[in-house]
N, C-alpha and C positions, 0 to 999 in steps of 0.2 A: 733472589732469582734462582730458578732451578735450571740447570744446564743439561744438555744431552738428552732432551726428551725425544720420544720416537718420532719418526717422520710421518707424514699424512698417510703413506701407504700402510703403516702399521695399524691404522684405525679401520681397515676394511674387515668384513666378516661378521661373525656372531659375537655380540656383546651381551653377556648374561646379566639380567637384572637381578639385583640382590635384595632379598627380603630382610626384614629386621625382626629378630625374635624378642618377644616380650614375656615377662613373668606376670603372675596374677595381679601384682600391685602396679603394673604398668611400666616397670623399669626394663631397660634393655638387658637381655641375657647375653653378656659378652662371651662367656665360654661357649655357648651354643653358636654364637655368631662366628667365632673363629673356626669351629668345626665345619660350619656350613660353607664358609669361604673356601676352606681347603677342599671340601667336597665338590664345590662348583669348579674349582681349578682342575680337579681330577677329570672333569669332562672335556678339558682342552678347548675351551672357547677362545676366541681371538682377543677378548677383553672382558672386563667387568664394569658394570655401571653401579657404583656403590651408593650414591645418594640420588635416588630417583623416585618416581611415583610409586613403584612397587615397594620401596623401602619405607614408604609412608612419610616421606620427607615433609609433607605439609604439617605433620604433627610432631616434628622433631625440633629440639632446641639447636642452636648453632653449635654448641659444645658437643652434642650428640652426633650431629652431622660430621663435624671435623674428626671425631674419634672413629666413626664408621669408615670414613675415607682412609684415615691413617692406618687402621688395622688391615683393611683390604690391601692397601699398597704395600705394607710390610710383608704380607704373605704371598704376594702375586709374582714375585721374581721378575721375569722379563715380560709378563703379560700386562698390557696397559690397563690402568684403572682410571675411570673418569668419574666425576662427581659434580652435581649441580651446586652453584656457588653464588646465586643472586636472589635469595628468597626473602630477604628482609623487606618488609612493607615500605621502608624508607629507601627510595632509589638512591639517595645521596650516599648511602652506606655500602652500596654494592661493590665499589672498587676495593674497599678495605676487606669486605667479606671474601672477595676473590683472592686477595693477597693472602689471607689466612688459609683458605683452602689450598692454595698453591704450595704452601709450606708443609702439607701433610705427606708429600711424596707421591701424589698421584701423577698421572701422565697427561691428563687433559681436563679442561674445564668445560662444564655444560652451563648454558645460559637459557633461561626461559623468558618469555615476554612478561613484563610486569603487568599486573592486572589493570585493564583499561587502556593501556598504551597502544595496543593493537588496533584501536579504532582509528588511529592516524598512522598508517604504515610508514610514511616518510619519517615521522618522529621515532617510530620503533627502529627503523633502519639506522638512524643517526645514533640512537642509544646503543645498539649493538656495536656499531662501528667504533664508538668511543671506547667501549670496554675492550674490544678486540685489539685496538691499537696499544693499550697499556698492558695487555696480558702476555706473560712470558711463556705460557703453555699453549698447545693447540686448543682451539675452541670449537665446540659443537653447540648448535642451538637446538632447542627441544620444544616442539609444539605441545606443551603440557596442558591436558584438558582441565586441570583444576584452576586455571585462570581464564578470564573472559575479556576479550576474545583471544584465542590462543593460536590461530593459524597465522602463518607468515607468507606474504605474497611471494610468488616465485621471483618477481623482479627484485624484491628486497634481498632475497636469498642469493640471487645472482650477483648483486653488487657486493654483498658480504664475501662471497666466494672469491671475487676479484681482489678483495683485501686480505685474503689468506685464510678464510674460514675453512675449517677441516671438514665439517659435515653438518647434517641436519637430521634429527629424528622426526620423520614425517608422520603426522597422525590425521591427515585428511581422510584416510580410510576410503579413498577413491583412486582408481587407476589414473584418472585425469589429473588429480592432484600430484601424485608422485611422478608421473611422466613429465609434467610441466617443470618440476624441479630438476629432474635428470637432464632435460633438454636445456635448461637455463644455465646449469653449471656442472658440466660433466667432470670437471677436475675436482669436485667436492663430493664426499661420500653421502649418499642418500640412504638412510637406514629405514627399513620398513617395519612398522609396528603392527600392521593389520594382518592377521594370519590368513583369512580367506583369500586375499589378493596377493599373498606373498610369492607364490610361484610365478604369477604373471609379472609381478614387479621385478623379480630377479631377471626374468627373460627380457624385460625392457631396459635393464641396466642398473637396477638398484644394487649397491655394492656392500650392503650390510643389513643385519637384522638386530632389532631391539624389541622383542615381543614378550608378552607375559608368560608364554610357554617356556622361556629360558629360565625362569625363576626356579623351576623344579623338574624340568626335563631337558636340560641343556644338551645332554649327549645326543638326544634324538634330533634336536634342532641343528646341532653341528653336523650330524650325519646327513640330514636333509640339505643343508647348505652346500656341503661338499658335492653331493650328487646333483643338486639343481644347477650349480655353477659349471658342472662338467657334462650337462645334458644326459645324465644317466637315467635310464627308463624307470628306475625305482623311485625317482624323485616325486612322481605323482602319487604313489602309494603312501610314502612318508608324509607328504603334504596332507593327505586325507586324515591320517592319524593325528596330525597336529591341529587340524580344523576341529576334529571331535574334542580334543583336549581343551582347546581354546574355549569352546562353547561351555564345557563343564566348569572350567575355572571361573567363568563369569557368573556362576551361581552364588558366589560369595568371596570374590577375590579381595585381598590376598590371603585370607584364611584358607581358602581351598588349596592354594599353592603350598601353604605350610603343611596342610594335611598330606598332600602328595609327597612332600619331602619326608614326613614322618613315616609314610609307607616304605620309604627307601632307607630308613635307619637314622635320619637326622632327628635329634630329640627336641623338636619344636613343641612348645605349647601353642595353642591356636588363638591366643589372645592377639588382638590388634588394637591400635589407636584409631585406625580407620573405622568409622562407624558402619560396619557391615553386619548383616544378620546371616548367620550360618545355620542353615536348616539341616536336619538329619538326611534329607534326600540328597543334598549336595555332598555330604560326607560319603554316602553310599555310592553316588555316581563316581566320585573320585576313586573309591576302592574298586569298583567294577572296572573302570578304565585302567587302573594300575595292574590288576590281575590279568586283564586282556593284553596289556603291553608287555607284561612279564612273560606271559605265555609265548608271545611272538618275538621275544628277545629284543624289544625296541629300546629298553632303558639300559644304557651301558655304564 
């Protein structure tokens, strides 16, 4: 059991999604990963999401996921690190998987809906509730688009929040979806993943961000968050820059995010286990956006 974990209040704000660097033979480049984690921490996010969709967790072994989480936690100091811990196809093994992940030193556990279970939202709620009861760390649920169905009914989320759920990464990508969760459980953090609706979501009460732009432009996202939550007039302009970046990253994510990190001095190779096609036009678009952002001093 890990004691003295952060309070729920510590899980508000910008959580940077962490990429996983690979070598040409498909192995994880651990030296680059350590440098990348330190670089991400230098952008002063409120937390790190170490084993997530952006880290290509769908294509990682349990041992690799545990090591990614452990290394991030060892380097993070007081910054909370969270990691997904229920990815085994065998649901009966999820409790032991969570126990192993909890021993890596992370601050919070992330749970995704098991494939197919979301067809019965009552069953999905019972599943999450049973794991939440036995977990010694704060728990966040994640509507991960790599499972089907992946959305969680607001009513289920509300019941879980009453049981102590810390938050949810919402990926409905609609204002109605995120607003319904905020209204259902104001005591729990609703993280916004969709960049175009991000400013509206914050104004409606979303208390966190977990978006793909954080993987290689966390400093800009942190600046936007601080301005948006304080009603600063520059928030709208920063939001525009992030929307442009989000659209470009989707031309071959996560390889595009790795290329943007390369532009900023992180020695990533552009290899991925995620089966994406990275075209030259995507690389050029990233370089154009980077030079534009550098000229405007958007990357800190």
